[in-house]
C-alpha positions as CSV (number, residue, x, y, z in Angstrom):
1,X,0.0,0.0,0.0
2,X,2.9,2.4,0.8
3,X,4.2,1.8,-2.7
4,X,0.8,2.8,-4.2
5,X,0.6,5.8,-2.0
6,X,4.0,7.0,-3.0
7,X,3.3,6.5,-6.7
8,X,0.0,8.4,-6.3
9,X,1.8,11.2,-4.5
10,X,4.5,11.2,-7.1
11,X,2.0,11.6,-9.9
12,X,0.1,14.4,-8.1
13,X,3.4,16.2,-7.2
14,X,4.7,15.9,-10.8
15,X,1.6,17.4,-12.1
16,X,1.7,20.2,-9.6
17,X,5.4,20.9,-10.3
18,X,4.4,21.6,-14.0
19,X,1.7,24.1,-13.2
20,X,4.0,27.1,-12.6
21,X,6.0,26.8,-15.8
22,X,2.8,26.1,-17.8
23,X,1.2,29.2,-16.5
24,X,4.3,31.2,-17.4
25,X,4.9,32.3,-13.8
26,X,8.4,33.1,-12.7
27,X,9.7,32.8,-9.2
28,X,8.9,35.8,-7.1
29,X,11.8,37.4,-5.1
30,X,11.3,37.6,-1.4
31,X,11.4,41.1,0.1
32,X,13.4,39.8,3.1
33,X,16.3,39.0,0.7
34,X,15.9,41.8,-1.8
35,X,18.7,43.9,-0.3
36,X,21.1,41.0,-0.1
37,X,20.4,40.1,-3.7
38,X,20.9,43.7,-4.8
39,X,24.3,43.7,-3.0
40,X,25.3,40.5,-4.7
41,X,25.4,38.6,-1.4
42,X,22.7,36.2,-2.5
43,X,21.7,34.9,-6.0
44,X,18.2,35.9,-7.2
45,X,15.4,33.5,-6.2
46,X,15.3,31.8,-9.5
47,X,18.8,30.6,-9.0
48,X,18.2,29.7,-5.3
49,X,15.3,27.3,-6.0
50,X,15.7,23.8,-7.3
51,X,15.0,23.3,-11.0
52,X,11.8,21.6,-9.9
53,X,10.7,23.2,-6.6
54,X,7.9,21.6,-4.7
55,X,4.7,23.6,-5.3
56,X,2.4,23.7,-2.3
57,X,-1.3,23.9,-3.2
58,X,-4.2,25.1,-1.0
59,X,-7.2,22.9,-0.6
60,X,-10.8,23.6,0.5
61,X,-9.9,23.7,4.2
62,X,-9.8,27.4,4.5
63,X,-6.0,27.8,3.8
64,X,-5.1,30.4,1.2
65,X,-2.1,31.9,-0.5
66,X,-0.4,34.4,1.7
67,X,2.2,37.1,1.6
68,X,5.7,37.1,3.0
69,X,6.8,39.0,6.0
70,X,6.7,39.3,9.8
71,X,8.0,37.6,12.9
72,X,6.3,34.8,14.8
73,X,7.0,34.4,18.5
74,X,6.7,31.1,20.4
75,X,7.5,30.2,24.0
76,X,9.7,27.3,25.2
77,X,10.6,26.3,28.8
78,X,14.3,25.5,28.2
79,X,17.0,26.3,25.7
80,X,17.1,22.6,24.8
81,X,13.5,22.7,23.7
82,X,14.4,24.5,20.5
83,X,14.9,21.0,19.1
84,X,11.1,20.8,18.9
85,X,11.3,23.4,16.1
86,X,12.9,20.8,13.9
87,X,9.7,18.7,14.3
88,X,7.4,21.7,13.7
89,X,9.3,22.8,10.5
90,X,8.7,19.3,9.0
91,X,10.7,19.4,5.8
92,X,11.4,15.7,5.2
93,X,12.4,13.4,2.3
94,X,8.8,12.2,2.4
95,X,6.0,13.7,4.6
96,X,2.7,12.8,5.9
97,X,-0.3,14.8,4.7
98,X,-3.1,15.7,7.2
99,X,-4.9,12.5,6.1
100,X,-1.8,10.5,7.0
101,X,-0.8,9.5,3.5
102,X,2.9,9.7,2.4
103,X,4.1,11.9,-0.4
104,X,7.6,13.1,-1.6
105,X,8.8,16.4,-0.3
106,X,12.5,17.1,-0.3
107,X,12.6,14.2,-2.8
108,X,11.4,14.9,-6.3
109,X,10.1,11.3,-6.4
110,X,10.7,7.9,-5.0
111,X,10.3,4.4,-6.6
112,X,9.4,1.5,-4.3
113,X,9.6,-2.1,-5.3
114,X,8.0,-4.6,-2.9
115,X,9.1,-2.6,0.2
116,X,12.6,-3.9,-0.6
117,X,14.1,-1.6,-3.1
118,X,13.8,2.2,-2.7
119,X,15.2,4.5,-5.4
120,X,15.3,8.2,-4.3
121,X,15.3,11.0,-6.8
122,X,16.5,14.4,-5.6
123,X,15.6,17.7,-7.0
124,X,18.3,19.0,-9.4
125,X,19.7,22.3,-8.2
126,X,18.6,21.9,-4.6
127,X,20.9,23.6,-2.1
128,X,21.6,23.6,1.6
129,X,20.9,26.8,3.5
130,X,24.5,27.9,3.0
131,X,24.2,27.5,-0.7
132,X,26.2,24.3,-1.1
133,X,24.7,21.6,-3.4
134,X,22.4,18.9,-2.0
135,X,23.3,15.8,-3.9
136,X,23.8,12.1,-3.7
137,X,27.2,12.8,-2.2
138,X,25.4,13.9,1.0
139,X,23.8,10.4,1.2
140,X,27.1,8.6,0.4
141,X,29.0,10.5,3.0
142,X,26.5,9.7,5.7
143,X,26.4,6.0,4.9
144,X,30.1,5.3,4.1
145,X,32.0,7.8,6.1
146,X,29.7,8.0,9.2
147,X,27.5,5.0,9.6
148,X,30.1,2.4,8.3
149,X,33.0,4.1,10.1
150,X,34.0,2.1,13.1
151,X,35.3,5.2,14.9
152,X,32.0,7.1,14.8
153,X,29.3,6.2,17.3
154,X,26.7,4.6,17.3
155,X,28.7,2.1,15.3
156,X,26.3,0.8,12.7
157,X,23.1,1.3,10.9
158,X,20.0,2.5,12.8
159,X,17.4,-0.3,13.5
160,X,15.1,1.2,10.9
161,X,17.7,0.4,8.3
162,X,17.9,-3.3,9.1
163,X,15.7,-5.9,7.5
164,X,16.2,-9.5,8.6
165,X,19.0,-8.1,10.7
166,X,20.9,-6.9,7.6
167,X,21.7,-3.4,6.5
168,X,20.9,-2.3,2.9
169,X,23.0,-2.3,-0.2
170,X,23.6,1.4,-1.0
171,X,24.2,2.7,-4.5
172,X,24.8,6.1,-6.0
173,X,23.2,5.9,-9.5
174,X,24.0,9.5,-10.4
175,X,24.3,13.0,-8.9
176,X,20.6,13.1,-7.9
177,X,19.7,9.4,-7.5
178,X,20.5,6.9,-4.8
179,X,19.1,3.5,-4.1
180,X,18.7,1.3,-0.9
181,X,18.0,-2.4,-1.4
182,X,17.2,-5.1,1.1
183,X,16.7,-8.8,0.6
184,X,13.7,-8.7,2.9
185,X,10.9,-6.1,3.0
186,X,11.6,-3.0,5.2
187,X,8.3,-1.3,5.7
188,X,9.8,0.7,8.5
189,X,12.0,2.8,6.2
190,X,9.6,5.3,4.7
191,X,7.6,6.1,7.9
192,X,11.0,6.6,9.6
193,X,11.9,9.2,7.0
194,X,8.6,11.0,7.6
195,X,8.8,11.0,11.4
196,X,8.7,14.0,13.7
197,X,12.2,13.0,14.7
198,X,13.2,11.5,11.3
199,X,15.7,9.0,10.3
200,X,18.3,11.3,8.7
201,X,20.1,9.4,6.0
202,X,22.1,12.3,4.7
203,X,24.2,15.2,6.0
204,X,25.7,18.4,4.6
205,X,28.9,16.7,3.5
206,X,30.7,19.9,2.3
207,X,30.4,21.3,5.9
208,X,31.0,18.1,7.8
209,X,34.1,17.0,5.9
210,X,36.0,19.8,7.8
211,X,35.5,17.6,11.0
212,X,36.2,14.2,9.4
213,X,39.7,12.7,9.7
214,X,39.5,11.3,6.1
215,X,39.0,14.8,4.6
216,X,40.2,17.5,7.0
217,X,43.7,18.8,7.4
218,X,45.2,16.9,10.3
219,X,46.6,19.9,12.1
220,X,43.5,22.0,11.7
221,X,41.3,19.1,12.9
222,X,43.4,18.5,15.9
223,X,43.0,22.2,16.9
224,X,39.3,22.1,16.4
225,X,39.0,19.0,18.6
226,X,41.1,20.7,21.3
227,X,39.2,24.0,21.1
228,X,35.8,22.2,21.4
229,X,37.0,20.2,24.4
230,X,36.1,16.9,22.7
231,X,37.8,13.5,23.2
232,X,38.4,12.8,19.5
233,X,37.5,14.0,16.0
234,X,34.6,11.5,16.0
235,X,33.1,13.0,19.1
236,X,33.5,16.5,17.6
237,X,31.9,15.3,14.4
238,X,28.9,14.0,16.3
239,X,28.6,17.2,18.3
240,X,28.4,19.4,15.2
241,X,26.3,17.0,13.2
242,X,23.1,17.1,15.2
243,X,20.4,18.6,13.0
244,X,17.5,17.7,15.3
245,X,18.8,19.5,18.4
246,X,19.1,22.9,16.6
247,X,22.2,23.6,18.7
248,X,24.8,24.3,16.0
249,X,23.9,27.5,14.1
250,X,26.7,26.8,11.6
251,X,25.2,23.5,10.5
252,X,23.5,23.9,7.1
253,X,19.9,22.8,6.9
254,X,17.1,22.0,4.4
255,X,14.4,23.2,6.9
256,X,12.3,26.4,6.2
257,X,14.1,28.4,8.9
258,X,17.7,28.4,10.1
259,X,18.7,28.9,13.8
260,X,21.1,31.8,14.2
261,X,21.5,31.7,18.0
262,X,24.0,29.6,19.9
263,X,23.0,28.3,23.3
264,X,22.7,29.2,26.1
265,X,20.3,32.1,25.3
266,X,17.0,33.5,26.5
267,X,15.9,34.2,22.9
268,X,16.6,32.2,19.8
269,X,16.1,33.7,16.3
270,X,15.4,31.5,13.3
271,X,15.5,33.2,9.9
272,X,14.1,32.0,6.6
273,X,16.2,29.7,4.5
274,X,17.1,31.4,1.3
275,X,17.4,28.1,-0.6
276,X,14.2,26.4,0.7
277,X,12.6,24.1,-1.9
278,X,8.9,24.9,-1.6
279,X,6.9,27.6,-3.5
280,X,3.3,28.6,-3.6
281,X,1.1,28.6,-6.8
282,X,2.1,32.2,-7.5
283,X,5.8,31.3,-7.5
284,X,6.4,32.9,-4.0
285,X,9.2,31.0,-2.2
286,X,8.2,29.7,1.2
287,X,8.2,30.2,4.1
288,X,5.9,33.2,4.2
289,X,7.1,34.3,7.7
290,X,10.6,35.9,7.8
291,X,11.7,35.0,11.4
292,X,10.6,32.7,14.2
293,X,11.5,34.0,17.6
294,X,11.7,31.5,20.4
295,X,11.5,33.1,23.9
296,X,12.6,31.0,26.8
297,X,10.4,31.2,30.0
298,X,9.6,29.1,33.0
299,X,7.2,26.4,31.8
300,X,4.9,27.1,34.8
301,X,4.2,30.7,33.6
302,X,3.9,30.0,29.9
303,X,0.1,29.7,30.0
304,X,0.0,33.1,31.7
305,X,2.3,34.6,29.1
306,X,0.3,33.1,26.3
307,X,-2.8,34.5,27.8
308,X,-1.1,37.9,28.0
309,X,-0.6,37.8,24.3
310,X,3.1,37.1,24.3
311,X,2.9,34.3,21.8
312,X,1.7,34.3,18.2
313,X,1.3,30.5,18.2
314,X,1.4,28.3,21.3
315,X,0.3,24.8,22.3
316,X,3.2,23.3,24.1
317,X,3.0,23.7,27.9
318,X,-0.8,24.5,27.6
319,X,-3.3,22.2,29.2
320,X,-7.0,21.8,28.9
321,X,-7.5,23.3,32.4
322,X,-5.9,26.5,31.0
323,X,-8.7,26.9,28.4
324,X,-11.1,29.0,30.5
325,X,-8.4,31.5,31.5
326,X,-7.0,31.7,27.9
327,X,-10.5,32.1,26.4
328,X,-11.4,35.0,28.8
329,X,-8.3,37.0,27.8
330,X,-8.3,36.1,24.1
331,X,-10.2,39.1,22.7
332,X,-8.4,41.6,24.9
333,X,-5.0,40.4,23.9
334,X,-5.5,39.8,20.2
335,X,-5.6,36.0,19.9
336,X,-8.1,33.1,19.6
337,X,-8.1,29.7,21.3
338,X,-8.8,26.6,19.3
339,X,-9.2,23.1,20.7
340,X,-7.5,20.4,18.7
341,X,-7.9,16.7,19.2
342,X,-5.0,14.7,20.5
343,X,-3.6,11.6,19.0
344,X,-2.0,9.8,22.0
345,X,-3.3,6.3,22.7
346,X,-4.0,7.6,26.2
347,X,-3.8,11.1,27.5
348,X,-2.2,9.6,30.6
349,X,-1.1,6.1,31.4
350,X,0.8,4.3,34.2
351,X,3.9,2.4,33.3
352,X,4.8,-0.5,35.6
353,X,8.5,-1.1,35.0
354,X,8.8,-4.8,34.0
355,X,12.6,-4.3,34.1
356,X,12.7,-2.9,37.7
357,X,16.0,-3.8,39.4
358,X,14.2,-4.7,42.6
359,X,13.5,-8.4,42.3
360,X,10.5,-8.3,44.6
361,X,8.8,-5.6,42.6
362,X,9.9,-7.0,39.3
363,X,8.2,-10.3,40.2
364,X,4.9,-8.6,41.1
365,X,4.8,-6.4,38.0
366,X,5.5,-9.4,35.7
367,X,2.4,-11.2,37.1
368,X,-0.5,-10.2,34.8
369,X,-2.9,-10.6,37.7
370,X,-1.2,-7.7,39.6
371,X,-1.3,-5.4,36.6
372,X,-4.9,-6.3,35.9
373,X,-5.8,-5.7,39.6
374,X,-4.2,-2.2,39.6
375,X,-6.1,-1.3,36.4
376,X,-9.5,-2.5,37.8
377,X,-9.0,-0.5,41.0
378,X,-8.9,2.8,39.2
379,X,-12.1,4.8,39.0
380,X,-11.6,6.4,35.6
381,X,-15.0,8.0,35.6
382,X,-14.1,9.9,38.7
383,X,-10.9,11.1,37.1
384,X,-12.8,12.2,34.1
385,X,-15.4,14.2,36.0
386,X,-13.0,15.7,38.6
387,X,-10.1,16.6,36.3
388,X,-11.5,16.8,32.8
389,X,-15.1,18.1,33.4
390,X,-16.5,14.9,31.9
391,X,-15.2,15.7,28.5
392,X,-12.6,12.8,28.3
393,X,-13.3,9.1,28.0
394,X,-12.1,6.2,30.2
395,X,-9.7,4.2,28.0
396,X,-6.9,1.8,27.8
397,X,-3.6,2.9,26.2
398,X,-4.4,1.7,22.7
399,X,-5.4,3.0,19.2
400,X,-8.2,5.6,19.0
401,X,-11.6,5.3,17.3
402,X,-10.2,7.4,14.4
403,X,-7.8,4.6,13.6
404,X,-9.0,1.9,11.1
405,X,-7.5,-0.6,13.6
406,X,-9.7,0.4,16.5
407,X,-11.8,-2.2,18.3
408,X,-13.8,-1.4,21.4
409,X,-12.4,-4.4,23.3
410,X,-8.9,-2.9,23.0
411,X,-10.1,0.3,24.6
412,X,-12.2,-1.3,27.3
413,X,-10.0,-4.3,28.4
414,X,-9.6,-4.3,32.2
415,X,-10.7,-0.6,32.5
416,X,-14.0,-1.1,34.5
417,X,-13.9,0.0,38.1
418,X,-14.2,-3.3,40.0
419,X,-12.7,-3.3,43.4
420,X,-14.1,-6.7,44.3
421,X,-12.4,-8.4,41.3
422,X,-9.1,-6.5,41.9
423,X,-9.1,-7.8,45.5
424,X,-9.8,-11.3,44.3
425,X,-6.9,-11.2,41.9
426,X,-4.5,-10.0,44.6
427,X,-5.8,-12.7,47.1
428,X,-5.3,-15.3,44.4
429,X,-1.6,-14.2,44.1
430,X,-1.2,-14.9,47.8
431,X,-1.0,-11.3,48.8
432,X,-3.3,-11.8,51.7
433,X,-1.2,-10.6,54.6
434,X,-1.8,-7.0,55.8
435,X,0.3,-4.6,57.7
436,X,-0.4,-1.2,59.2
437,X,-3.2,1.0,57.7
438,X,-4.5,-2.3,56.2
439,X,-1.9,-2.2,53.5
440,X,-1.1,-5.6,51.9
441,X,2.4,-7.0,52.3
442,X,4.7,-8.2,49.6
443,X,5.9,-11.8,49.7
444,X,9.2,-10.5,51.4
445,X,7.1,-8.7,54.1
446,X,7.5,-5.2,52.7
447,X,4.3,-3.1,52.5
448,X,2.7,-2.7,49.0
449,X,3.7,0.9,48.6
450,X,4.2,1.9,45.0
451,X,6.1,5.1,44.2
452,X,4.9,6.6,41.0
453,X,7.3,9.0,39.5
454,X,6.3,12.0,37.3
455,X,8.2,14.5,35.1
456,X,7.0,17.2,37.4
457,X,6.0,19.5,34.5
458,X,2.4,20.0,35.5
459,X,0.1,19.5,38.5
460,X,-2.3,17.5,36.3
461,X,-0.5,14.3,36.8
462,X,-0.2,14.8,40.6
463,X,-4.0,15.5,40.8
464,X,-4.8,12.3,38.9
465,X,-2.5,10.3,41.1
466,X,-4.2,11.6,44.2
467,X,-7.5,10.1,43.0
468,X,-5.8,6.8,42.1
469,X,-4.2,6.7,45.5
470,X,-7.7,6.9,47.1
471,X,-9.1,4.0,45.1
472,X,-6.0,1.8,45.4
473,X,-6.3,2.0,49.2
474,X,-9.5,0.0,48.7
475,X,-7.4,-2.9,47.5
476,X,-4.7,-2.5,50.1
477,X,-2.1,-0.7,47.9
478,X,-0.5,2.6,48.9
479,X,0.6,5.1,46.3
480,X,3.2,7.8,46.7
481,X,4.0,10.4,44.1
482,X,7.6,11.5,43.3
483,X,8.1,14.4,40.9
484,X,11.4,14.9,39.2
485,X,12.9,16.4,36.1
486,X,12.2,14.6,32.8
487,X,15.8,13.7,32.1
488,X,16.4,12.4,35.7
489,X,13.2,10.4,35.5
490,X,14.2,8.8,32.2
491,X,17.6,7.8,33.4
492,X,16.1,6.3,36.5
493,X,13.7,4.3,34.4
494,X,16.4,3.1,32.1
495,X,18.4,1.9,35.1
496,X,15.5,0.1,36.6
497,X,15.3,2.3,39.7
498,X,11.8,3.6,38.9
499,X,9.0,1.2,39.9
500,X,6.2,3.0,38.0
501,X,5.9,6.2,36.0
502,X,3.0,8.3,34.7
503,X,3.0,10.0,31.3
504,X,1.5,10.2,27.9
505,X,0.3,7.0,26.2
506,X,1.6,5.8,22.8
507,X,2.4,8.7,20.5
508,X,0.5,7.3,17.5
509,X,-3.0,6.4,18.5
510,X,-4.3,6.8,15.0
511,X,-2.2,4.3,13.0
512,X,-3.1,2.5,9.8
513,X,-2.0,-1.1,9.1
514,X,0.9,0.1,7.0
515,X,2.4,2.1,9.9
516,X,4.7,0.1,12.2
517,X,3.3,-1.2,15.5
518,X,6.7,-0.5,17.1
519,X,5.2,1.4,20.1
520,X,3.4,-1.8,21.2
521,X,6.5,-4.0,21.0
522,X,9.7,-3.8,23.1
523,X,11.8,-1.9,20.6
524,X,12.8,1.3,22.3
525,X,14.2,2.1,25.8
526,X,11.9,5.1,25.9
527,X,9.0,2.8,26.4
528,X,8.8,3.1,30.2
529,X,7.2,-0.4,30.8
530,X,10.2,-2.3,29.3
531,X,13.2,0.0,28.9
532,X,15.9,-2.6,29.1
533,X,14.2,-4.8,26.5
534,X,13.9,-1.8,24.2
535,X,17.6,-1.0,24.7
536,X,18.5,-4.6,23.8
537,X,16.7,-4.2,20.5
538,X,18.1,-0.8,19.7
539,X,21.7,-1.8,20.4
540,X,21.5,-5.1,18.6
541,X,21.9,-7.0,21.9
542,X,25.0,-5.1,23.1
543,X,23.2,-3.5,26.0
544,X,20.0,-3.9,27.9
545,X,18.2,-7.3,28.5
546,X,16.8,-9.8,26.1
547,X,13.0,-10.1,26.5
548,X,12.3,-13.2,28.7
549,X,8.5,-13.0,29.2
550,X,6.6,-15.2,26.7
551,X,4.1,-12.5,25.8
552,X,6.9,-10.0,25.1
553,X,8.7,-12.6,22.9
554,X,5.5,-13.2,21.0
555,X,5.1,-9.5,20.4
556,X,8.6,-9.4,18.8
557,X,7.7,-12.4,16.7
558,X,4.5,-10.6,15.5
559,X,6.5,-7.5,14.7
560,X,8.7,-9.7,12.4
561,X,5.5,-11.0,10.8
562,X,4.3,-7.5,10.2
563,X,7.6,-6.6,8.6
564,X,7.5,-9.5,6.1
565,X,3.7,-9.4,5.5
566,X,3.0,-9.4,1.7
567,X,0.1,-6.9,1.8
568,X,-1.9,-4.5,3.9
569,X,-4.4,-7.2,5.0
570,X,-1.6,-9.3,6.4
571,X,-0.1,-6.4,8.2
572,X,-3.5,-5.6,9.7
573,X,-3.8,-9.2,11.0
574,X,-0.4,-8.8,12.7
575,X,-1.5,-5.5,14.2
576,X,-4.7,-6.9,15.7
577,X,-2.8,-9.8,17.3
578,X,-0.4,-7.3,18.8
579,X,-3.1,-5.0,20.0
580,X,-5.1,-7.9,21.5
581,X,-2.1,-9.1,23.5
582,X,-1.1,-5.6,24.6
583,X,-4.6,-4.8,25.9
584,X,-5.2,-8.2,27.6
585,X,-1.8,-8.3,29.3
586,X,-2.0,-4.7,30.5
587,X,1.6,-3.9,29.9
588,X,0.6,-0.2,30.4
589,X,-2.4,1.0,32.4
590,X,-4.3,3.6,30.3
591,X,-6.5,6.1,32.2
592,X,-8.4,8.4,29.8
593,X,-8.2,9.8,26.3
594,X,-10.3,12.1,24.1
595,X,-8.8,15.2,25.8
596,X,-8.5,18.4,23.8
597,X,-5.4,20.5,23.3
598,X,-5.7,24.4,23.6
599,X,-3.9,26.1,20.7
600,X,-3.4,29.9,21.0
601,X,-3.3,31.6,17.6
602,X,-2.7,35.3,17.0
603,X,-5.8,36.9,15.4
604,X,-3.9,38.0,12.3
605,X,-2.1,34.6,11.8
606,X,-3.6,32.8,8.8
607,X,-3.6,29.1,7.6
608,X,-3.4,27.6,11.1
609,X,-6.4,25.1,11.0
610,X,-9.1,25.8,13.5
611,X,-9.5,22.0,13.9
612,X,-6.4,19.8,13.9
613,X,-4.8,16.8,15.5
614,X,-2.1,17.7,18.0
615,X,0.1,14.6,17.8
616,X,3.8,13.9,18.0
617,X,4.2,11.1,15.5
618,X,2.8,11.0,13.0
619,X,2.0,14.6,12.7
620,X,4.9,16.5,14.3
621,X,2.3,18.7,16.2
622,X,2.1,21.6,13.8
623,X,4.3,20.0,11.1
624,X,1.7,18.3,8.9
625,X,-0.2,21.5,8.6
626,X,2.9,23.2,6.9
627,X,4.0,26.0,9.2
628,X,5.9,27.4,6.2
629,X,2.5,28.4,4.8
630,X,1.4,30.3,7.9
631,X,1.3,34.0,7.3
632,X,0.3,37.3,8.9
633,X,-2.6,39.3,7.4
634,X,-0.8,42.2,9.0
635,X,2.9,41.3,9.3
636,X,4.0,41.5,12.9
């Protein structure tokens, strides 16, 4: 199905690319660059664009052609958070459309044969933001000089580039054509290229060769390594080659805006990329907005700042319980507040750590009766009414009704509030002894006191946990809440020190059968319920722990069946078996979903949809709605 989608997207894109020349429309110079062009510091726009730019069209959803100009301000809580802008900008080799089909973007086209052979065609004349050519050499350099170089971490191909455990055969066919071939199907490849944090299979080789021992002058490279305080040239190379983090203003990019500010800073300035590859139907080079200004502020006061009109576009750090306050101040401060649907499998979920280093707790969490009992002892209706005004829905952590894979039993498995059955399951496990406050005792005599750790970024999680603590007392389980910083929490989870965490459910709650079910399978250490199993997969078995629970092993086998499935129907069958196991075995304990995300939009900002899906992957939050087409009716 992916092959058909790409071919359909290719045909549509090829037709669109011919519209501008057929209409006799020349590229239109951007006012922001006019002075630099006149001074000879930049070539005119016709020479900056690829020979076949991507022409963006506007559909019937209210979006319209705009005009260039203006600055757009957004708020972030930490300097490191500017990496999110790479997701928002969402220029990719292939991209998802709002209806979640794939189409070429940076690529002119792509040919796919049986999900095994992928031939990528670049746009002739495409350039990086510094004006250097974007060609097949940038792909060759990344593959041969970085990935296959034994001195450069992470020492080998990313998991998305392995099929049957083997890397691809890589070929340069000509200056604008490369090919990746596998003996077995690799349906993970294209979705990974389109992800919010994408698989980047190329790099600005002209820039990066200055930091590579194979190409750089030895003395100069040694000085660079010393000046940067790095251990080796390979560590320096990794440090400067980090497109996603947006922390190297010198690194050329293909994104619509380029960061010009080095960290640490309280304000980051992104300016438009003079060599960006997209144009509108009138021949105007995108993006419309000249500069993006990212202001750093304490995350706790970002809702107040957004309500005071200090952001032109803001959703991150805003919660549904901010909606009333934001709405009241909207007209006075020149913005509107839209409510977007969310795409997480659960707005919040509990993650019992099956890899906990404490053997007593690990044994309990690995007993499905214990996980089921904890889920049954949560009054999700109470949480919905008390925290979400009755607007959410009790739910497992699974796919949403908007997904073609949705089945009610996945959403409802073990989510009813049934204290009697929860107590029966715990008694059946032999957890009948009680201590002080009528709290059950573990087999080793310790009280059943579960510490649930949070990232500490909002009071919402703490409020929800207080309600869960009340209901869990009815089954003799005591809950304590421990807030911490996100990075600290993740490191504790990876090490097995955290017993249980609370956070968002699966990122992609709206998958199709042709999207990978990786979030429901132990393939990533960021999956809090089995971090060491995920690390084992990600590192090819060099770190972490091999899955040793039968259900987890079965999930990995089903993932293999999905990867080698001959068609969409067979992939859907593998998906349903995975979803059924995941729901029945309660590897994560979903709480509610169906919550809405407030989105603050400046009244003069156009082309931001009033209704959208605020989702990380697929979607990249604002990314699939093409922020390069947002524009100000009155440039700010």
